[in-house]
All heavy atoms as an XYZ file, in Angstrom:
772
protein
N      14.589    -16.003     26.135
C      14.156    -16.305     24.795
C      14.881    -15.307     23.869
O      14.804    -14.085     24.073
C      12.625    -16.177     24.717
C      12.069    -16.564     23.376
S      10.257    -16.353     23.196
C       9.614    -17.291     24.476
N      15.511    -15.831     22.835
C      16.160    -14.923     21.887
C      15.188    -14.413     20.849
O      14.014    -14.846     20.775
C      17.375    -15.567     21.290
C      17.042    -16.712     20.309
O      15.902    -17.109     20.265
O      17.964    -17.155     19.581
N      15.662    -13.483     20.018
C      14.778    -12.838     19.073
C      14.185    -13.817     18.073
O      12.995    -13.718     17.713
C      15.614    -11.728     18.265
O      16.155    -10.864     19.232
C      14.725    -10.993     17.349
N      14.980    -14.753     17.579
C      14.469    -15.755     16.692
C      13.287    -16.572     17.240
O      12.302    -16.765     16.593
C      15.631    -16.688     16.247
O      16.695    -15.962     15.678
C      15.128    -17.714     15.191
N      13.440    -16.978     18.461
C      12.371    -17.702     19.158
C      11.089    -16.827     19.281
O       9.985    -17.273     19.096
C      12.784    -18.233     20.522
C      13.885    -19.264     20.451
O      13.910    -19.949     19.424
O      14.549    -19.434     21.488
N      11.267    -15.546     19.614
C      10.187    -14.644     19.697
C       9.461    -14.476     18.378
O       8.227    -14.442     18.324
C      10.623    -13.289     20.245
C      11.071    -13.361     21.686
C      11.637    -12.024     22.185
O      11.585    -11.010     21.497
O      12.101    -11.980     23.333
N      10.259    -14.357     17.289
C       9.680    -14.204     15.942
C       8.864    -15.456     15.582
O       7.781    -15.361     15.080
C      10.739    -13.858     14.906
C      11.294    -12.499     15.202
C      10.156    -13.970     13.534
C      12.488    -12.077     14.385
N       9.439    -16.612     15.842
C       8.721    -17.888     15.547
C       7.437    -17.990     16.323
O       6.349    -18.304     15.800
C       9.646    -19.073     15.773
C       8.856    -20.408     15.729
C      10.844    -19.132     14.821
N       7.468    -17.616     17.588
C       6.309    -17.636     18.418
C       5.227    -16.672     17.887
O       4.035    -17.003     17.803
C       6.627    -17.276     19.888
C       5.468    -17.353     20.822
C       5.872    -17.001     22.255
C       4.670    -17.022     23.180
N       5.025    -16.665     24.542
N       5.650    -15.481     17.492
C       4.734    -14.485     16.917
C       4.132    -14.998     15.614
O       2.866    -14.900     15.428
C       5.444    -13.161     16.713
C       4.635    -12.064     16.060
C       3.446    -11.693     16.952
C       5.515    -10.847     15.748
N       4.886    -15.560     14.762
C       4.391    -16.066     13.514
C       3.408    -17.184     13.694
O       2.376    -17.210     13.067
C       5.573    -16.522     12.538
C       5.049    -17.312     11.341
C       6.398    -15.338     12.128
N       3.682    -18.053     14.635
C       2.760    -19.151     14.977
C       1.428    -18.606     15.530
O       0.329    -19.123     15.234
C       3.392    -20.141     15.913
C       4.434    -20.979     15.233
C       4.952    -22.080     16.163
N       5.929    -22.870     15.421
C       7.012    -23.403     16.012
N       7.255    -23.247     17.312
N       7.855    -24.146     15.243
N       1.522    -17.603     16.383
C       0.333    -16.969     16.948
C      -0.514    -16.334     15.865
O      -1.754    -16.548     15.822
C       0.716    -15.901     17.992
O       1.487    -16.518     19.053
C      -0.507    -15.233     18.589
N       0.144    -15.561     14.953
C      -0.588    -14.948     13.915
C      -1.228    -15.988     12.953
O      -2.354    -15.840     12.490
C       0.318    -13.940     13.164
C      -0.376    -13.439     11.852
C       0.699    -12.797     14.021
N      -0.479    -17.099     12.727
C      -0.973    -18.103     11.855
C      -2.264    -18.760     12.373
O      -3.093    -19.243     11.590
C       0.096    -19.180     11.633
N      -2.456    -18.722     13.649
C      -3.656    -19.324     14.262
C      -4.851    -18.400     14.295
O      -5.945    -18.787     14.647
N      -4.677    -17.145     13.842
C      -5.795    -16.217     13.789
C      -6.653    -16.336     12.550
O      -6.153    -16.876     11.542
C      -5.196    -14.747     13.872
C      -4.479    -14.345     15.127
C      -3.836    -12.970     14.938
C      -5.353    -14.375     16.333
N      -7.875    -15.810     12.599
C      -8.663    -15.831     11.403
C      -8.031    -15.021     10.282
O      -7.240    -14.052     10.554
C     -10.034    -15.216     11.856
C     -10.053    -15.372     13.322
C      -8.602    -15.355     13.760
N      -8.353    -15.332      9.036
C      -7.706    -14.699      7.923
C      -7.890    -13.195      7.906
O      -6.919    -12.420      7.608
C      -8.250    -15.255      6.640
C      -7.540    -14.634      5.383
C      -7.413    -15.475      4.215
N      -7.151    -16.844      4.407
C      -5.947    -17.440      4.277
N      -4.920    -16.692      4.065
N      -5.859    -18.709      4.383
N      -9.020    -12.656      8.260
C      -9.232    -11.182      8.354
C      -8.276    -10.529      9.316
O      -7.713     -9.473      9.044
C     -10.655    -10.820      8.796
C     -11.668    -11.116      7.670
O     -11.275    -11.291      6.466
O     -12.836    -11.141      7.961
N      -8.018    -11.155     10.440
C      -7.107    -10.643     11.461
C      -5.662    -10.695     10.947
O      -4.870     -9.766     11.122
C      -7.191    -11.338     12.712
C      -8.552    -11.150     13.434
O      -9.229    -10.144     13.113
O      -8.949    -12.005     14.260
N      -5.368    -11.789     10.270
C      -3.992    -11.902      9.636
C      -3.792    -10.821      8.597
O      -2.713    -10.168      8.601
C      -3.833    -13.282      8.933
C      -3.760    -14.452      9.899
C      -3.643    -15.745      9.119
O      -3.411    -15.787      7.939
N      -3.788    -16.838      9.843
N      -4.823    -10.487      7.798
C      -4.667     -9.483      6.809
C      -4.486     -8.094      7.455
O      -3.744     -7.262      6.976
C      -5.893     -9.456      5.869
C      -5.870    -10.688      4.950
O      -4.854    -11.284      4.698
N      -7.086    -11.033      4.498
N      -5.217     -7.843      8.520
C      -5.051     -6.579      9.234
C      -3.581     -6.442      9.753
O      -3.013     -5.370      9.603
C      -6.024     -6.505     10.396
C      -7.397     -6.124     10.025
C      -8.287     -5.920     11.273
N      -9.657     -5.569     10.929
C     -10.621     -6.510     10.811
N     -10.379     -7.765     11.110
N     -11.795     -6.095     10.456
N      -3.092     -7.475     10.371
C      -1.753     -7.412     10.836
C      -0.751     -7.202      9.784
O       0.162     -6.354      9.914
C      -1.422     -8.674     11.696
C      -2.283     -8.709     12.982
C       0.067     -8.783     12.018
C      -2.233    -10.053     13.722
N      -0.865     -7.930      8.688
C       0.049     -7.739      7.574
C       0.000     -6.318      6.991
O       0.981     -5.722      6.646
C      -0.213     -8.800      6.472
C       0.147    -10.231      6.840
C      -0.339    -11.177      5.735
C       1.634    -10.370      7.039
N      -1.219     -5.812      6.875
C      -1.374     -4.440      6.357
C      -0.738     -3.441      7.282
O      -0.059     -2.502      6.863
C      -2.892     -4.119      6.152
C      -3.148     -2.803      5.472
C      -2.671     -2.846      4.094
N      -2.965     -1.549      3.442
C      -2.273     -1.004      2.490
N      -1.229     -1.659      2.004
N      -2.628      0.124      1.971
N      -0.964     -3.652      8.600
C      -0.323     -2.717      9.600
C       1.206     -2.761      9.486
O       1.875     -1.747      9.474
C      -0.742     -3.084     11.018
C      -2.060     -2.567     11.519
C      -2.455     -3.128     12.858
C      -2.047     -1.012     11.601
N       1.752     -3.949      9.441
C       3.201     -4.135      9.406
C       3.733     -3.474      8.083
O       4.727     -2.777      8.093
C       3.627     -5.595      9.481
C       5.092     -5.806      9.108
C       3.293     -6.167     10.828
N       3.051     -3.702      6.951
C       3.456     -3.132      5.714
C       3.454     -1.581      5.758
O       4.450     -0.923      5.345
C       2.567     -3.650      4.617
C       2.995     -3.199      3.210
O       4.223     -3.217      2.964
O       2.095     -2.834      2.426
N       2.386     -1.052      6.240
C       2.242      0.470      6.287
C       3.238      0.999      7.279
O       3.885      2.063      6.973
C       0.821      0.833      6.678
C      -0.231      0.599      5.558
C      -1.627      0.705      6.124
C       0.000      1.570      4.404
N       3.418      0.405      8.416
C       4.393      0.913      9.376
C       5.803      0.863      8.873
O       6.608      1.731      9.223
C       4.227      0.149     10.725
C       2.998      0.524     11.557
C       2.856     -0.463     12.723
C       3.098      1.972     12.073
N       6.074     -0.129      8.094
C       7.475     -0.222      7.540
C       7.762      0.892      6.563
O       8.882      1.307      6.320
C       7.686     -1.564      6.886
O       6.945     -1.660      5.671
N       6.690      1.478      5.954
C       6.813      2.572      5.033
C       6.711      3.935      5.671
O       7.049      4.930      5.047
C       5.756      2.465      3.926
C       5.773      1.192      3.078
C       4.540      1.119      2.191
C       7.016      1.147      2.245
N       6.207      3.977      6.860
C       5.874      5.248      7.573
C       7.125      5.913      8.089
O       7.991      5.257      8.644
C       4.884      5.005      8.675
N       7.168      7.257      8.071
C       8.242      7.971      8.754
C       8.116      7.783     10.230
O       7.064      7.435     10.738
C       8.029      9.413      8.302
C       6.739      9.500      7.627
C       6.271      8.108      7.376
N       9.187      8.096     10.955
C       9.266      7.848     12.386
C       8.124      8.568     13.156
O       7.467      7.918     14.015
C      10.620      8.337     12.902
C      10.785      8.060     14.389
C      10.949      6.800     14.856
C      10.725      9.104     15.294
C      11.106      6.503     16.189
C      10.827      8.880     16.702
C      11.035      7.591     17.132
N       7.791      9.830     12.768
C       6.744     10.526     13.527
C       5.416      9.887     13.305
O       4.584      9.826     14.249
C       6.746     11.968     13.171
C       6.169     12.287     11.822
N       6.855     12.160     10.657
C       4.910     12.703     11.460
C       6.089     12.483      9.662
N       4.890     12.819     10.106
N       5.146      9.286     12.171
C       3.900      8.628     11.927
C       3.851      7.254     12.703
O       2.815      6.882     13.292
C       3.673      8.336     10.422
C       2.447      7.439     10.147
C       3.584      9.657      9.694
N       5.028      6.577     12.818
C       5.088      5.376     13.643
C       4.816      5.702     15.121
O       4.045      4.991     15.760
C       6.435      4.766     13.522
C       6.793      4.159     12.173
C       8.205      3.713     12.098
O       9.002      3.779     12.990
N       8.565      3.207     10.871
N       5.277      6.828     15.555
C       5.100      7.233     16.967
C       3.607      7.556     17.223
O       3.021      7.202     18.232
C       5.995      8.423     17.315
C       7.408      8.061     17.367
C       7.728      6.940     18.311
O       7.361      6.961     19.464
N       8.458      5.904     17.852
N       3.026      8.272     16.253
C       1.594      8.601     16.362
C       0.756      7.319     16.325
O      -0.257      7.224     17.051
C       1.116      9.563     15.220
C      -0.293      9.940     15.293
C      -0.708     10.702     16.515
O       0.046     11.437     17.111
N      -1.995     10.508     16.885
N       1.125      6.360     15.504
C       0.445      5.081     15.445
C       0.491      4.359     16.764
O      -0.504      3.744     17.211
C       1.000      4.218     14.299
O       0.861      4.873     13.060
N       1.671      4.340     17.362
C       1.795      3.751     18.684
C       0.919      4.407     19.712
O       0.260      3.706     20.527
C       3.270      3.862     19.156
C       3.626      3.168     20.458
C       3.294      1.689     20.433
C       5.129      3.376     20.756
N       0.773      5.719     19.678
C      -0.114      6.442     20.548
C      -1.538      6.015     20.314
O      -2.415      5.878     21.262
C       0.037      7.975     20.430
N      -1.943      5.866     19.030
C      -3.278      5.429     18.708
C      -3.560      3.993     19.214
O      -4.661      3.713     19.746
C      -3.513      5.503     17.223
C      -3.573      6.919     16.626
C      -3.531      6.850     15.091
C      -4.807      7.655     17.138
N      -2.588      3.127     19.137
C      -2.733      1.777     19.640
C      -2.917      1.790     21.199
O      -3.784      1.102     21.762
C      -1.540      0.886     19.276
C      -1.565     -0.469     20.040
C      -1.562      0.581     17.797
N      -2.117      2.635     21.826
C      -2.208      2.771     23.302
C      -3.610      3.286     23.722
O      -4.199      2.797     24.682
C      -1.124      3.723     23.850
C       0.182      3.109     23.885
C       1.238      3.934     24.610
N       2.526      3.360     24.526
C       3.597      4.025     24.131
N       3.545      5.283     23.770
N       4.749      3.411     24.082
N      -4.134      4.259     22.969
C      -5.451      4.796     23.273
C      -6.516      3.725     23.019
O      -7.518      3.640     23.774
C      -5.742      6.047     22.562
O      -5.887      5.840     21.153
N      -6.321      2.887     22.028
C      -7.290      1.787     21.789
C      -7.246      0.768     22.937
O      -8.305      0.360     23.431
C      -6.947      1.077     20.465
C      -7.753     -0.222     20.111
C      -9.221      0.162     19.942
C      -7.210     -0.814     18.853
N      -6.059      0.444     23.417
C      -5.957     -0.479     24.537
C      -6.576      0.150     25.814
O      -7.296     -0.499     26.545
C      -4.481     -0.856     24.730
C      -3.988     -1.717     23.582
C      -4.286     -1.640     26.070
C      -2.488     -1.975     23.511
N      -6.272      1.419     26.011
C      -6.795      2.103     27.158
C      -8.338      2.175     27.180
O      -8.986      2.230     28.214
C      -6.192      3.510     27.312
C      -4.760      3.488     27.706
O      -4.295      2.402     28.216
O      -4.031      4.504     27.532
N      -8.897      2.284     25.956
C     -10.362      2.312     25.842
C     -11.018      0.970     26.219
O     -12.255      0.899     26.419
C     -10.727      2.690     24.405
N     -10.203     -0.075     26.362
C     -10.659     -1.385     26.732
C     -11.895     -1.852     25.986
O     -13.002     -2.031     26.488
C     -10.976     -1.379     28.245
C     -11.108     -2.766     28.808
O     -10.598     -3.730     28.208
N     -11.778     -2.871     29.940
N     -11.704     -2.110     24.641
C     -12.818     -2.562     23.828
C     -13.423     -3.817     24.380
O     -12.706     -4.725     24.810
C     -12.180     -2.756     22.435
C     -10.731     -2.650     22.559
C     -10.437     -2.074     23.921
N     -14.731     -3.849     24.428
C     -15.452     -5.004     25.029
C     -15.695     -6.134     24.017
O     -15.946     -7.214     24.496
C     -16.755     -4.524     25.628
C     -16.561     -3.494     26.669
C     -17.846     -3.174     27.378
N     -17.899     -1.928     28.112
C     -17.187     -1.711     29.206
N     -16.465     -2.563     29.737
N     -17.309     -0.538     29.862
N     -15.653     -5.867     22.790
C     -15.905     -6.909     21.786
C     -14.810     -6.901     20.741
O     -14.089     -5.919     20.551
C     -17.255     -6.718     21.099
O     -17.192     -5.503     20.309
C     -18.434     -6.623     22.048
N     -14.733     -8.020     20.014
C     -13.723     -8.101     18.925
C     -14.079     -7.092     17.841
O     -13.190     -6.474     17.271
C     -13.776     -9.537     18.360
C     -12.724     -9.670     17.246
C     -12.736    -11.041     16.600
C     -11.798    -11.021     15.459
N     -11.796    -12.265     14.702
N     -15.336     -6.866     17.589
C     -15.697     -5.874     16.560
C     -15.301     -4.471     16.908
O     -14.870     -3.696     16.045
C     -17.214     -5.942     16.206
O     -17.952     -5.630     17.298
N     -15.352     -4.089     18.223
C     -14.882     -2.804     18.627
C     -13.417     -2.694     18.433
O     -12.902     -1.634     18.003
C     -15.206     -2.587     20.143
C     -16.644     -2.278     20.420
C     -16.889     -2.061     21.925
O     -15.908     -2.013     22.680
O     -18.015     -2.057     22.320
N     -12.666     -3.716     18.775
C     -11.202     -3.759     18.599
C     -10.865     -3.714     17.126
O      -9.990     -2.882     16.738
C     -10.625     -4.983     19.258
S      -8.818     -5.046     19.250
N     -11.552     -4.486     16.304
C     -11.309     -4.494     14.882
C     -11.542     -3.147     14.268
O     -10.799     -2.628     13.378
C     -12.096     -5.525     14.150
N     -12.617     -2.453     14.741
C     -12.939     -1.115     14.212
C     -11.791     -0.097     14.544
O     -11.459      0.706     13.722
C     -14.266     -0.610     14.820
N     -11.233     -0.213     15.721
C     -10.108      0.664     16.103
C      -8.888      0.348     15.290
O      -8.219      1.325     14.855
N      -8.634     -0.899     15.021
C      -7.489     -1.279     14.177
C      -7.729     -0.734     12.741
O      -6.815     -0.229     12.065
C      -7.216     -2.760     14.195
C      -6.825     -3.196     15.578
C      -6.162     -3.195     13.155
C      -5.486     -2.574     16.087
N      -8.949     -0.870     12.265
C      -9.278     -0.402     10.906
C      -9.138      1.097     10.811
O      -8.645      1.628      9.798
C     -10.736     -0.786     10.557
C     -10.889     -2.297     10.268
O      -9.825     -2.987     10.037
O     -12.027     -2.757     10.300
N      -9.432      1.861     11.902
C      -9.183      3.311     11.926
C      -7.679      3.584     11.860
O      -7.275      4.521     11.173
C      -9.789      3.871     13.149
C     -11.296      3.992     13.170
C     -11.861      4.541     14.490
O     -11.094      5.277     15.141
O     -13.033      4.233     14.771
N      -6.894      2.813     12.523
C      -5.443      2.976     12.502
C      -4.952      2.686     11.072
O      -4.110      3.410     10.515
C      -4.798      2.065     13.471
C      -3.209      2.059     13.481
C      -2.640      3.469     13.705
C      -2.726      1.077     14.529
N      -5.403      1.644     10.462
C      -5.006      1.347      9.081
C      -5.395      2.471      8.148
O      -4.601      2.914      7.298
C      -5.605      0.026      8.603
C      -4.929     -1.161      9.372
C      -5.455     -0.173      7.145
C      -5.597     -2.496      9.158
N      -6.574      3.019      8.306
C      -7.037      4.149      7.511
C      -6.159      5.368      7.704
O      -5.761      6.023      6.726
C      -8.470      4.529      7.824
N      -5.739      5.681      8.909
C      -4.806      6.708      9.219
C      -3.514      6.523      8.513
O      -3.004      7.434      7.849
C      -4.617      6.856     10.717
C      -3.397      7.673     11.113
C      -3.409      9.053     10.994
C      -2.237      7.057     11.537
C      -2.253      9.799     11.349
C      -1.112      7.772     11.912
C      -1.155      9.156     11.805
O      -0.001      9.918     12.101
N      -2.980      5.322      8.600
C      -1.718      5.022      7.943
C      -1.799      5.096      6.435
O      -0.910      5.615      5.749
C      -1.204      3.618      8.393
C      -0.654      3.559      9.804
C      -0.517      2.103     10.224
C       0.641      4.287      9.882
N      -2.899      4.662      5.880
C      -3.111      4.726      4.473
C      -3.139      6.167      3.996
O      -2.612      6.496      2.971
C      -4.372      3.997      4.016
C      -4.176      2.479      4.071
C      -5.467      1.722      3.785
O      -6.588      2.251      3.898
O      -5.342      0.540      3.433
N      -3.847      7.044      4.781
C      -3.866      8.464      4.405
C      -2.520      9.099      4.497
O      -2.145      9.888      3.647
C      -4.833      9.219      5.314
C      -6.313      8.990      5.084
C      -7.162      9.938      5.877
N      -6.873      9.974      7.330
C      -7.367      9.219      8.234
N      -8.259      8.241      7.887
N      -7.044      9.328      9.477
N      -1.704      8.807      5.534
C      -0.455      9.456      5.726
C       0.642      8.865      4.909
O       1.520      9.580      4.389
C      -0.036      9.513      7.203
O      -0.040      8.174      7.699
C      -0.985     10.340      8.003
N       0.660      7.538      4.739
C       1.793      6.872      4.019
C       1.432      6.748      2.533
O       2.184      7.214      1.705
C       2.054      5.476      4.649
C       3.078      4.741      3.819
C       2.518      5.595      6.094
N       0.370      6.130      2.210
C      -0.054      5.956      0.817
C      -0.380      7.289      0.172
O       0.015      7.556     -0.972
C      -1.205      4.916      0.686
C      -1.592      4.758     -0.770
C      -0.787      3.576      1.293
N      -1.114      8.122      0.912
C      -1.458      9.388      0.366
C      -0.246     10.262      0.039
O      -0.296     11.031     -0.938
N       0.833     10.062      0.755
C       2.107     10.820      0.457
C       2.625     10.489     -0.888
O       3.220     11.292     -1.563
C       3.111     10.529      1.566
N       2.400      9.204     -1.338
C       2.892      8.760     -2.619
C       2.052      9.355     -3.797
O       2.528      9.356     -4.943
C       2.868      7.233     -2.755
C       3.855      6.592     -1.841
O       4.811      7.237     -1.383
O       3.599      5.385     -1.481
N       0.898      9.923     -3.461
C      -0.036     10.422     -4.510
C       0.117     11.912     -4.677
O      -0.656     12.525     -5.368
C      -1.439     10.003     -4.171
C      -1.612      8.474     -4.257
C      -2.968      8.059     -3.721
O      -3.792      8.928     -3.295
O      -3.222      6.864     -3.744
N       1.067     12.531     -4.025
C       1.185     14.026     -4.132
C       1.691     14.312     -5.521
O       2.413     13.481     -6.168
C       2.188     14.514     -3.114
C       1.590     14.435     -1.674
C       2.509     15.132     -0.744
N       1.862     15.074      0.614
C       2.486     14.693      1.678
N       3.761     14.345      1.689
N       1.896     14.684      2.857
N       1.452     15.495     -6.017
C       1.943     15.881     -7.331
C       3.430     15.835     -7.443
O       4.185     16.076     -6.482
C       1.502     17.365     -7.503
C       0.424     17.541     -6.439
C       0.680     16.560     -5.377
N       3.890     15.482     -8.623
C       5.376     15.233     -8.825
C       6.178     16.534     -8.569
O       7.252     16.460     -8.009
C       5.624     14.787    -10.288
N       5.561     17.688     -8.871
C       6.344     18.921     -8.626
C       6.514     19.198     -7.105
O       7.509     19.744     -6.689
C       5.700     20.150     -9.300
C       4.224     20.312     -8.904
O       3.668     19.527     -8.175
N       3.651     21.420     -9.414
N       5.553     18.766     -6.249
C       5.702     18.868     -4.843
C       6.826     17.994     -4.370
O       7.690     18.415     -3.534
C       4.414     18.516     -4.107
C       4.625     18.269     -2.634
C       4.601     17.087     -1.988
C       4.926     19.233     -1.624
N       4.858     17.266     -0.671
C       5.090     18.577     -0.433
C       5.103     20.663     -1.675
C       5.361     19.240      0.782
C       5.437     21.282     -0.488
C       5.556     20.558      0.736
N       6.929     16.786     -4.870
C       7.967     15.819     -4.482
C       9.323     16.371     -4.883
O      10.284     16.321     -4.110
C       7.693     14.423     -5.037
C       6.393     13.887     -4.392
C       8.856     13.482     -4.852
C       5.877     12.588     -5.029
N       9.405     16.917     -6.082
C      10.689     17.483     -6.581
C      11.119     18.682     -5.694
O      12.245     18.804     -5.322
C      10.565     17.905     -8.024
N      10.115     19.551     -5.385
C      10.411     20.711     -4.532
C      10.868     20.243     -3.123
O      11.835     20.784     -2.605
C       9.188     21.600     -4.400
C       9.270     22.814     -3.493
C      10.376     23.784     -4.024
C       7.962     23.504     -3.397
N      10.201     19.273     -2.542
C      10.604     18.766     -1.233
C      11.972     18.164     -1.270
O      12.776     18.389     -0.390
C       9.564     17.709     -0.780
C       9.868     17.185      0.589
C       8.790     16.164      1.015
N       9.029     15.679      2.324
C       9.785     14.591      2.571
N      10.375     13.948      1.565
N      10.000     14.184      3.827
N      12.295     17.377     -2.328
C      13.589     16.802     -2.498
C      14.725     17.842     -2.583
O      15.724     17.725     -1.975
N      14.400     18.901     -3.294
C      15.353     19.991     -3.452
C      15.629     20.736     -2.116
O      16.778     21.030     -1.724
C      14.917     21.021     -4.476
N      14.530     20.879     -1.354
C      14.661     21.513     -0.022
C      15.482     20.659      0.881
O      16.323     21.135      1.613
C      13.248     21.748      0.515
C      13.288     22.266      1.945
C      13.616     23.597      2.213
C      13.045     21.464      3.021
C      13.687     24.104      3.499
C      13.074     21.933      4.319
C      13.420     23.267      4.556
N      15.258     19.324      0.871
C      15.982     18.390      1.797
C      17.453     18.385      1.427
O      18.299     18.331      2.320
C      15.393     17.024      1.743
C      14.034     16.862      2.426
C      13.490     15.475      2.178
C      14.069     17.186      3.854
N      17.770     18.479      0.176
C      19.187     18.408     -0.272
C      19.922     19.700      0.193
O      21.125     19.711      0.359
C      19.284     18.264     -1.748
C      19.001     16.847     -2.218
C      19.383     16.658     -3.669
N      18.596     17.504     -4.584
C      17.422     17.239     -5.063
N      16.804     16.111     -4.719
N      16.762     18.038     -5.850
N      19.159     20.820      0.327
C      19.760     22.087      0.672
C      19.875     22.297      2.180
O      20.392     23.313      2.610
C      19.018     23.237      0.022
O      17.719     23.354      0.588
N      19.391     21.409      3.010
C      19.461     21.516      4.437
C      20.512     20.586      5.016
O      20.785     19.579      4.453
C      18.094     21.272      5.096
O      17.712     19.937      4.798
C      17.023     22.209      4.606
N      20.971     20.964      6.174
C      21.890     20.127      6.878
C      21.138     19.043      7.632
O      20.150     19.372      8.358
C      22.711     20.925      7.927
C      23.653     20.045      8.718
C      23.478     22.046      7.152
N      21.455     17.821      7.434
C      20.722     16.707      8.097
C      21.596     15.976      9.009
O      22.753     15.757      8.919
C      20.169     15.819      7.047
C      19.145     16.537      6.186
C      18.492     15.580      5.196
O      18.735     14.364      5.160
N      17.716     16.147      4.325
């Protein structure tokens, strides 16, 4: 199966889910696309721990996903709310380092 077929299958699967679940997935994808690599890796570890916990009900699983969304909102969205002088200082520091 090529990537296009996998994407179509995924979209169809998500389309069949209840709207709340669709919204959670869309929010996760949106936040992960904005997250730096280390936050993406931490999020993956959180998903693995949720799976390893073997939630017994949908509400337990949804609660774990909601915690992950809250974590991403704090780290990704919260980063956008830092004071402008912090962002300017960080930008100046990054420009002065070898990357």
